[in-house]
C-alpha positions as CSV (number, residue, x, y, z in Angstrom):
1,M,279.0,4.7,151.4
2,N,282.0,3.4,153.3
3,K,282.7,0.5,150.9
4,V,283.5,0.8,147.3
5,Y,281.0,-1.8,146.2
6,K,278.1,-0.9,148.5
7,I,275.3,0.2,146.2
8,F,273.4,3.4,147.2
9,I,271.6,5.3,144.6
10,P,269.6,8.2,146.2
11,L,268.3,9.9,143.0
12,V,266.2,7.1,141.8
13,F,265.8,5.6,145.2
14,L,267.5,2.3,144.4
15,V,269.6,0.2,146.7
16,V,270.6,-3.0,144.9
17,S,271.2,-6.2,146.9
18,S,272.7,-4.4,149.8
19,F,276.3,-5.6,149.7
20,A,276.8,-5.9,153.5
21,Q,274.2,-8.6,154.0
22,N,275.2,-12.2,154.5
23,N,272.1,-13.9,155.9
24,T,269.7,-15.8,153.6
25,I,266.0,-14.9,153.8
26,P,263.2,-16.4,151.6
27,N,262.2,-14.8,148.4
28,S,259.0,-12.7,148.8
29,W,259.4,-12.4,152.5
30,H,257.6,-9.1,152.3
31,M,254.4,-11.0,151.5
32,M,254.6,-13.1,154.6
33,D,253.0,-12.8,158.1
34,K,254.8,-12.4,161.4
35,E,252.6,-14.9,163.3
36,T,252.4,-17.7,160.8
37,D,255.7,-17.3,158.9
38,G,257.9,-15.5,161.3
39,Y,258.6,-12.6,158.9
40,Y,257.4,-9.1,159.4
41,G,255.7,-8.8,156.0
42,I,252.4,-7.5,154.9
43,S,250.3,-10.7,155.6
44,A,249.1,-11.0,152.0
45,D,247.7,-14.6,152.3
46,K,245.7,-13.6,155.4
47,A,244.3,-10.6,153.5
48,Y,243.2,-12.9,150.6
49,Q,241.7,-15.4,153.0
50,F,239.7,-12.6,154.6
51,L,238.4,-11.4,151.2
52,K,237.6,-15.0,150.2
53,T,235.8,-15.7,153.5
54,N,233.6,-12.6,152.8
55,K,232.9,-13.8,149.3
56,L,233.8,-10.5,147.7
57,K,234.2,-9.9,144.0
58,S,236.9,-7.7,142.6
59,K,236.8,-4.8,140.1
60,T,239.8,-4.0,138.0
61,V,241.9,-1.1,139.1
62,I,244.4,0.8,136.9
63,V,247.7,1.6,138.6
64,A,250.1,4.0,136.9
65,V,253.8,3.4,137.5
66,I,255.7,6.7,136.8
67,D,259.2,5.4,136.5
68,T,261.9,4.3,134.1
69,G,259.7,2.1,131.9
70,I,258.4,-1.5,132.2
71,D,259.3,-4.7,130.3
72,T,255.8,-5.3,128.9
73,L,256.8,-8.7,127.5
74,H,257.8,-10.1,130.9
75,E,256.2,-13.5,131.5
76,D,254.8,-12.3,134.8
77,L,253.6,-8.8,133.6
78,K,252.4,-9.1,130.0
79,E,248.9,-10.2,131.1
80,V,248.5,-7.3,133.5
81,I,249.9,-4.4,131.4
82,W,247.3,-1.7,130.7
83,V,246.0,-1.5,127.1
84,N,244.5,1.8,125.9
85,P,241.1,0.7,124.6
86,K,240.8,3.8,122.4
87,E,244.1,3.4,120.6
88,I,244.8,1.1,117.6
89,P,248.4,-0.2,117.9
90,N,251.1,0.9,115.5
91,N,248.9,2.7,113.0
92,R,250.9,5.9,113.6
93,K,247.7,7.8,114.4
94,D,246.3,9.5,117.5
95,D,243.1,7.5,117.5
96,D,241.8,8.9,120.8
97,N,242.9,12.4,120.1
98,N,244.8,12.8,123.4
99,G,247.9,14.2,121.8
100,Y,249.9,10.9,122.1
101,I,250.3,8.7,119.0
102,D,250.1,4.9,119.5
103,D,250.0,5.3,123.3
104,V,248.9,1.7,123.7
105,H,250.5,0.9,127.1
106,G,251.3,4.5,128.3
107,W,253.8,7.1,127.3
108,N,257.5,7.9,127.4
109,F,258.0,11.5,128.2
110,L,261.8,11.0,127.8
111,G,261.4,9.8,124.2
112,G,262.5,11.5,121.0
113,R,260.6,11.4,117.7
114,D,263.5,9.6,116.2
115,G,263.1,6.7,118.7
116,R,265.9,7.7,121.0
117,N,265.4,8.0,124.7
118,V,266.9,10.1,127.4
119,K,268.8,7.6,129.6
120,V,271.4,10.0,131.2
121,D,270.5,13.5,132.4
122,S,271.9,16.3,134.5
123,D,271.0,17.0,138.1
124,E,268.4,19.7,138.9
125,R,270.6,21.7,141.1
126,G,272.9,22.6,138.2
127,R,269.9,23.3,136.0
128,V,268.4,25.6,138.6
129,Y,271.6,27.6,139.2
130,Y,272.5,28.2,135.6
131,G,268.9,28.6,134.5
132,L,268.1,31.3,137.0
133,K,271.5,33.0,137.3
134,N,270.8,35.9,135.0
135,K,267.5,36.6,136.7
136,W,268.5,36.5,140.4
137,D,272.3,36.6,140.8
138,N,274.0,39.7,142.3
139,K,270.7,41.6,142.4
140,E,269.3,43.7,145.2
141,I,266.1,41.8,146.1
142,D,263.5,42.9,148.6
143,K,261.9,39.6,149.6
144,T,258.9,41.4,151.0
145,T,257.9,42.5,147.5
146,L,258.0,39.1,146.0
147,S,255.0,36.9,145.3
148,K,255.0,33.4,146.9
149,S,256.1,31.8,143.7
150,D,258.9,34.3,143.1
151,L,260.0,34.0,146.7
152,Y,260.1,30.2,146.3
153,E,262.2,30.6,143.1
154,Y,264.6,33.1,144.6
155,N,265.3,31.1,147.7
156,M,265.8,28.0,145.6
157,F,268.3,29.8,143.5
158,L,270.2,31.0,146.5
159,R,270.3,27.4,147.9
160,A,271.6,26.1,144.6
161,K,274.2,28.8,144.4
162,A,275.4,28.1,147.9
163,E,275.8,24.4,147.2
164,I,277.5,24.8,143.9
165,K,279.9,27.6,144.9
166,G,280.2,26.7,148.6
167,N,282.0,24.0,150.6
168,E,282.6,20.4,149.7
169,T,279.5,18.5,149.1
170,E,278.6,14.8,149.2
171,E,279.3,14.1,145.6
172,D,282.8,15.6,145.7
173,Q,284.2,12.4,147.2
174,F,283.5,10.7,143.8
175,A,285.2,13.3,141.7
176,N,288.5,11.5,141.2
177,M,287.2,7.9,141.1
178,D,288.5,6.0,138.1
179,I,285.4,5.1,136.1
180,P,287.3,3.5,133.2
181,A,289.0,1.2,135.8
182,L,285.6,0.2,137.3
183,K,284.1,-0.4,133.8
184,S,287.1,-2.6,132.9
185,L,286.5,-4.6,136.1
186,H,282.8,-4.9,135.3
187,N,283.6,-6.2,131.8
188,S,286.1,-8.6,133.2
189,L,283.5,-10.0,135.7
190,I,281.0,-10.4,132.8
191,S,283.6,-12.4,130.9
192,S,284.4,-14.6,133.9
193,D,280.7,-15.1,134.6
194,S,280.1,-16.3,131.0
195,I,282.9,-18.9,131.3
196,L,281.6,-20.2,134.6
197,K,278.0,-20.4,133.4
198,I,279.1,-22.9,130.8
199,A,281.3,-24.7,133.2
200,I,278.8,-25.0,136.0
201,G,275.9,-25.6,133.6
202,K,273.6,-22.9,135.2
203,D,272.8,-19.4,134.1
204,T,272.3,-18.3,137.8
205,F,274.3,-19.4,140.8
206,T,275.2,-17.9,144.1
207,G,278.6,-17.1,145.5
208,N,278.3,-20.0,147.8
209,E,277.6,-22.3,144.9
210,L,280.6,-20.9,143.0
211,N,282.8,-21.3,146.1
212,G,282.0,-25.1,146.1
213,Y,282.6,-25.6,142.4
214,V,285.9,-27.4,141.5
215,T,287.4,-25.7,138.5
216,K,288.8,-27.8,135.6
217,S,291.0,-25.2,133.8
218,F,293.2,-22.2,134.5
219,T,290.6,-20.0,132.8
220,E,287.9,-21.2,135.1
221,K,290.1,-20.9,138.2
222,R,291.0,-17.3,137.3
223,G,287.4,-16.3,136.8
224,K,286.3,-18.0,140.0
225,N,289.0,-16.3,142.0
226,E,288.2,-12.9,140.5
227,I,284.5,-13.0,141.3
228,L,284.8,-14.8,144.7
229,G,287.5,-12.4,145.9
230,L,285.1,-9.4,145.6
231,M,282.1,-11.2,146.8
232,K,283.8,-12.5,150.0
233,E,285.2,-9.0,150.6
234,N,281.7,-7.6,150.6
235,N,280.0,-10.5,152.5
236,M,277.8,-11.4,149.5
237,L,278.2,-15.1,149.0
238,D,274.5,-15.7,149.5
239,Q,273.8,-13.4,146.5
240,T,273.8,-14.5,142.9
241,V,276.8,-13.7,140.8
242,K,274.4,-11.9,138.4
243,E,273.1,-9.7,141.2
244,F,276.6,-8.9,142.2
245,I,277.7,-7.9,138.7
246,D,274.5,-6.0,138.0
247,G,275.0,-4.1,141.3
248,L,278.5,-3.1,140.3
249,N,277.2,-1.7,137.0
250,D,274.5,0.3,138.8
251,Y,277.2,1.6,141.2
252,I,279.3,2.8,138.2
253,E,276.2,4.6,136.8
254,Y,275.6,6.2,140.2
255,I,279.2,7.4,140.4
256,E,279.0,8.9,136.9
257,G,275.9,10.8,138.0
258,E,277.7,12.2,141.0
259,Q,280.6,13.2,138.8
260,R,278.2,15.1,136.6
261,K,277.1,17.0,139.6
262,V,280.7,18.0,140.4
263,E,281.1,19.1,136.8
264,A,278.1,21.4,137.2
265,K,280.1,23.5,139.7
266,N,282.2,24.8,136.8
267,K,280.1,24.6,133.7
268,I,276.5,24.6,132.5
269,P,275.0,21.1,132.5
270,E,274.7,19.3,129.2
271,P,271.2,19.7,127.7
272,Y,270.7,15.9,127.5
273,R,266.9,16.0,127.4
274,K,266.6,18.9,125.0
275,N,268.9,17.3,122.5
276,I,266.6,14.2,122.2
277,V,263.1,15.4,123.2
278,G,263.2,18.8,121.6
279,D,260.1,20.4,123.3
280,D,259.9,23.8,124.9
281,E,260.5,22.8,128.5
282,T,259.4,26.2,129.8
283,N,255.9,25.8,128.2
284,L,253.6,23.3,130.0
285,N,251.2,23.6,127.0
286,D,253.8,22.2,124.6
287,R,252.8,18.6,125.1
288,S,253.5,17.1,121.7
289,Y,256.7,15.3,122.6
290,G,257.9,11.9,123.7
291,N,257.2,8.5,122.1
292,N,255.4,5.3,122.9
293,D,258.5,3.2,123.9
294,V,257.4,2.5,127.4
295,M,259.9,-0.4,127.8
296,T,263.1,1.5,127.1
297,D,266.5,-0.1,127.5
298,F,266.9,1.0,131.1
299,S,263.7,-0.4,132.6
300,M,265.0,-2.4,135.5
301,H,263.7,-0.1,138.2
302,G,260.2,0.3,136.7
303,T,259.9,-3.4,135.9
304,H,260.7,-4.3,139.5
305,C,258.2,-1.8,140.9
306,A,255.5,-3.1,138.5
307,G,256.0,-6.7,139.6
308,I,255.7,-5.8,143.3
309,I,252.3,-4.3,142.6
310,G,250.7,-6.7,140.2
311,A,252.8,-9.6,138.8
312,K,250.4,-12.3,137.7
313,R,249.3,-14.3,140.8
314,N,249.2,-18.1,141.0
315,N,250.6,-18.7,137.6
316,E,253.5,-20.8,138.9
317,K,256.0,-18.3,137.4
318,G,258.6,-16.3,139.3
319,M,256.6,-14.5,142.0
320,D,253.2,-13.1,142.9
321,G,252.3,-9.4,142.9
322,I,250.2,-8.0,145.7
323,A,247.0,-7.2,143.8
324,D,245.2,-9.8,141.7
325,N,243.1,-7.6,139.5
326,V,245.1,-4.6,138.2
327,H,246.2,-3.2,134.9
328,I,249.6,-1.5,135.1
329,M,250.2,1.7,133.0
330,S,253.8,2.6,132.2
331,L,254.8,6.3,132.2
332,V,258.5,7.1,131.7
333,V,260.0,10.2,133.3
334,V,263.0,8.9,135.3
335,P,266.4,9.1,133.7
336,D,269.8,8.5,135.3
337,G,269.8,12.0,136.7
338,D,267.0,14.2,138.0
339,E,263.5,14.2,136.6
340,H,262.0,17.3,135.0
341,D,258.9,18.8,136.6
342,K,257.1,19.2,133.3
343,D,257.4,15.4,132.6
344,I,256.2,14.6,136.2
345,S,253.2,17.0,135.9
346,L,252.1,15.7,132.5
347,A,252.6,12.0,133.4
348,I,250.3,12.5,136.4
349,R,247.7,14.2,134.2
350,Y,248.0,11.5,131.6
351,A,247.5,8.8,134.2
352,V,244.4,10.5,135.7
353,D,242.9,11.2,132.3
354,N,243.3,7.6,131.2
355,G,241.6,6.0,134.2
356,A,244.4,5.4,136.8
357,Q,243.0,5.4,140.3
358,I,246.4,4.9,142.0
359,I,249.8,6.4,140.9
360,T,253.1,5.2,142.3
361,M,256.2,7.4,142.1
362,S,259.5,5.9,143.1
363,F,261.8,8.8,142.4
364,G,262.7,12.2,143.9
365,K,265.1,15.1,143.9
366,N,266.2,18.0,146.1
367,Y,265.0,20.8,143.8
368,S,261.8,21.5,142.0
369,P,261.9,24.6,139.8
370,Q,258.4,24.2,138.3
371,K,256.9,22.9,141.5
372,Q,253.7,24.8,140.8
373,W,253.1,22.6,137.8
374,V,253.5,19.5,139.9
375,D,251.3,21.1,142.6
376,E,248.5,21.6,140.0
377,A,248.9,18.0,138.8
378,F,248.6,16.8,142.4
379,A,245.5,18.9,142.9
380,Y,244.0,17.7,139.6
381,A,244.6,14.1,140.7
382,E,242.9,14.8,144.0
383,S,239.9,16.4,142.2
384,K,239.5,13.2,140.2
385,N,239.8,11.0,143.3
386,V,243.2,9.5,142.5
387,L,245.7,8.3,145.2
388,L,249.4,9.3,144.8
389,V,252.0,7.1,146.5
390,H,255.6,8.5,146.7
391,A,258.9,7.1,147.9
392,A,260.5,9.0,150.8
393,G,264.1,8.6,149.5
394,N,267.3,6.8,150.5
395,H,269.4,9.4,152.2
396,A,268.8,8.4,155.8
397,K,267.6,11.9,156.4
398,N,264.7,13.6,158.2
399,I,262.7,15.1,155.3
400,D,260.8,17.2,157.8
401,S,263.8,19.5,157.7
402,V,265.5,18.8,154.3
403,Y,264.2,19.3,150.8
404,N,262.6,16.4,149.0
405,F,260.4,16.6,145.9
406,P,257.8,16.0,144.8
407,N,255.9,16.5,148.0
408,P,252.3,17.4,149.0
409,D,253.1,20.9,150.3
410,Y,251.9,23.5,147.8
411,V,254.1,26.5,146.9
412,N,251.1,28.8,147.3
413,G,249.9,27.3,150.6
414,G,247.9,24.3,151.5
415,R,248.6,20.6,151.2
416,A,247.4,17.8,149.0
417,G,245.1,15.3,150.8
418,N,245.5,12.4,148.4
419,T,249.2,11.4,149.0
420,I,251.1,8.8,150.9
421,T,254.8,9.1,151.4
422,V,256.5,5.8,152.2
423,G,259.7,4.9,154.1
424,A,261.4,1.5,154.0
425,S,261.3,-1.1,156.8
426,A,264.2,-3.5,157.0
427,E,264.7,-7.2,155.9
428,P,264.1,-9.7,158.7
429,T,267.7,-10.4,159.4
430,S,268.8,-6.8,159.9
431,G,268.1,-6.6,163.6
432,S,265.9,-3.5,163.1
433,F,262.5,-2.6,161.9
434,T,263.8,0.3,159.8
435,A,266.1,0.1,156.8
436,S,269.4,1.9,157.4
437,F,269.1,3.9,154.2
438,S,265.5,5.1,154.5
439,N,264.5,8.8,154.9
440,Y,262.0,9.5,157.7
441,G,260.0,12.3,159.1
442,K,257.2,12.5,161.6
443,T,255.3,15.0,159.5
444,E,256.4,14.3,155.9
445,V,256.6,10.4,156.0
446,D,253.2,8.7,156.5
447,I,254.1,5.1,156.8
448,F,256.9,2.5,156.4
449,A,256.7,-0.7,154.3
450,P,259.1,-3.5,153.5
451,G,261.8,-2.1,151.3
452,A,264.9,-4.3,151.7
453,K,265.8,-7.4,149.6
454,I,262.4,-7.3,147.8
455,Y,262.1,-10.1,145.2
456,S,260.3,-9.0,142.0
457,T,260.4,-9.0,138.2
458,L,263.4,-7.7,136.2
459,P,263.7,-7.0,132.5
460,G,264.4,-10.0,130.2
461,K,261.0,-11.8,129.9
462,N,261.7,-14.3,132.7
463,N,264.2,-12.6,135.0
464,Y,263.7,-11.9,138.8
465,G,265.9,-10.6,141.6
466,N,266.2,-8.7,144.8
467,L,266.4,-4.9,145.0
468,S,266.2,-2.6,148.0
469,G,265.1,1.0,148.6
470,T,262.1,3.1,149.4
471,S,261.6,2.6,145.7
472,M,260.4,-0.9,146.5
473,A,258.4,0.2,149.6
474,C,256.4,2.7,147.6
475,P,254.9,0.3,145.0
476,L,254.3,-2.2,147.9
477,V,252.0,0.4,149.5
478,A,250.5,1.1,146.0
479,G,249.9,-2.6,145.6
480,I,248.0,-2.9,149.0
481,A,246.0,0.2,148.0
482,A,245.1,-1.5,144.7
483,L,244.2,-4.7,146.4
484,T,242.0,-2.9,148.8
485,L,240.3,-0.8,146.1
486,T,239.7,-3.8,143.8
487,Y,237.5,-5.3,146.5
488,Y,236.1,-2.1,148.0
489,P,235.7,0.1,144.8
490,T,233.5,2.7,146.5
491,L,236.4,4.0,148.6
492,S,237.5,7.5,147.9
493,A,241.2,8.4,147.6
494,K,241.1,10.0,151.0
495,Q,239.4,7.0,152.5
496,L,241.9,4.7,150.9
497,K,244.7,6.8,152.4
498,Y,243.0,6.5,155.7
499,V,242.7,2.7,155.4
500,I,246.4,2.3,154.5
501,E,247.6,4.5,157.3
502,K,245.3,3.0,159.9
503,S,246.6,-0.5,158.9
504,A,250.0,0.4,160.3
505,Q,251.4,-2.1,162.8
506,Q,253.4,-0.3,165.4
507,P,256.5,-2.0,167.0
508,T,256.3,-2.0,170.7
509,I,260.1,-1.7,171.0
510,K,262.5,1.1,170.0
511,V,263.9,0.9,166.5
512,N,267.1,2.1,164.8
513,K,266.9,5.7,163.6
514,P,268.1,5.3,159.9
515,G,271.7,6.4,159.4
516,S,272.6,6.1,163.1
517,D,272.8,3.7,166.0
518,D,270.2,5.7,168.0
519,K,267.2,3.8,169.3
520,V,263.9,5.7,169.0
521,Y,260.2,4.9,168.9
522,M,258.9,4.5,165.4
523,S,256.3,7.2,166.1
524,T,259.1,9.7,165.8
525,L,260.0,8.5,162.3
526,C,256.6,8.7,160.6
527,K,253.1,10.0,161.1
528,T,251.5,6.6,161.7
529,G,254.5,5.1,163.7
530,G,254.2,1.8,161.9
531,I,254.5,-0.6,159.0
532,V,251.7,-1.2,156.5
533,N,249.8,-4.5,156.6
534,A,247.5,-5.8,153.8
535,Y,245.4,-7.9,156.2
536,E,244.7,-5.0,158.5
537,A,244.0,-2.7,155.5
538,V,241.3,-4.9,154.0
539,K,239.7,-5.4,157.5
540,I,239.5,-1.7,158.0
541,A,238.2,-1.2,154.5
542,A,235.4,-3.6,155.3
543,T,234.2,-1.2,158.1
544,L,233.8,1.6,155.5
545,V,231.7,-0.3,153.0
546,G,228.6,1.6,152.0
547,E,230.0,5.0,152.7
548,K,229.7,7.6,149.9
549,I,232.9,8.8,148.3
550,G,234.3,11.9,149.9
551,Q,232.2,11.6,153.1
552,P,233.8,11.6,156.5
553,I,235.1,8.3,157.9
554,P,232.6,6.8,160.3
555,N,233.7,5.9,163.8
556,A,237.3,6.9,163.0
557,K,238.2,7.1,166.7
558,M,237.0,3.5,167.3
559,I,239.5,2.0,164.8
560,K,242.7,1.4,166.7
561,N,246.1,0.3,165.4
562,K,247.1,-3.2,166.3
563,K,250.4,-3.4,168.1
564,G,253.0,-5.7,166.4
């Protein structure tokens, strides 16, 4: 983060409208095809043409989006939002006896019984250190006598202690940043934007459009100069003013989160979640908490992810999602801060128990104190034939050698076989196949997918915009998985994982190693060495039709990756 206004939010894997970009690319470039459109997208139209040519019928697939919440009233989403068939809306009863009252579209695990929601939360590192301090600090420990779970916990505590009490960390650079001044700037930009909207006669306009507008008053001129000065400094004239202002707001929230991490070095983190939710977080069986507000007032991230997967296709509104026959379930576990393992675990189980066949998770953290609960949820999903898709993260780090949760490696040994971890490929004008922010790893990252300047739904019933991050790449892969499964419903989760990974298009040239100028082959950055492609995925799936769920893939060695 070299520039003040460059947006980089690693905890929820969100990079908003990357502020250093100044080239215009078409909306929904990620859906396009390299050969026919000139953009290295997923070849969605070719995939649908293949399915149409083969006269295949689709079967509805439920996709669970575990995230911040979804605008269920959005014009492009309201028709595809999952509805619990066993629940009578708003009767304040648990009609299906699953422990969740009026869970019509999913569940909010960050909700309080009084209707409040946990928007801001602490970071897991502080919770780990102070939560385990009495148990492990300054004790003589013989590691050879510890069980695998206790050894995991002890080593995690030592790592948290070293980071909190040790040398300067990444977030320390934000400790003295003037948040009130940034908020004042943000409010001023909102005021200027309101004046200019009336003057120009448009709710949305780019920096270039604003640059060409001739002001008619001193107030208009002042507002124009204020906004343009910042947009020019950051090479963002091709972005909309709304995207710019929203990006600044997200940056402020990110800085506040980093400052909360710094505060945790000297005091116990605030119990934000406990104060609202009120459950016993140490007891996985205490499940009677949360509320049914799956929209929340901080649902931008989840709404954007949902649109990528399944925004209503061919309705002449906004944009098209990838899959044409999905129902999207909203499960809220992601605050502005680190997620809690209990919420993650129960959200996965809820999704599985309510018919989801694919679960997408665009979040992550560096610590997982109750990882065994999450491991058990992963295993439960695998036993029920459910595919889990997870974002790799936005730290530009090799997660083969750094901590990144949740992950498929079980604390007690073994590895989940139903997961796909996704890195982000770059927008077409970047000059590289890989997004500069994306995490990578030859072992822990399975595949890359478009994750920069992805156009999708935003809260507000008819709002749309570009966001960037592995958060966007993750639901893109989930969308391709859903598209494939709707037309090939007999595929098992493992077969679906195979199809997605074998669809990878491998660049024949070296690419940028994220976070550096080094040129490497993509095979060193992820297991498949390539970028997902919907057309190739459905073609490969066609070769597996007729196979029984759970059986070995036939002729696996004969299916080769196409070079791109």
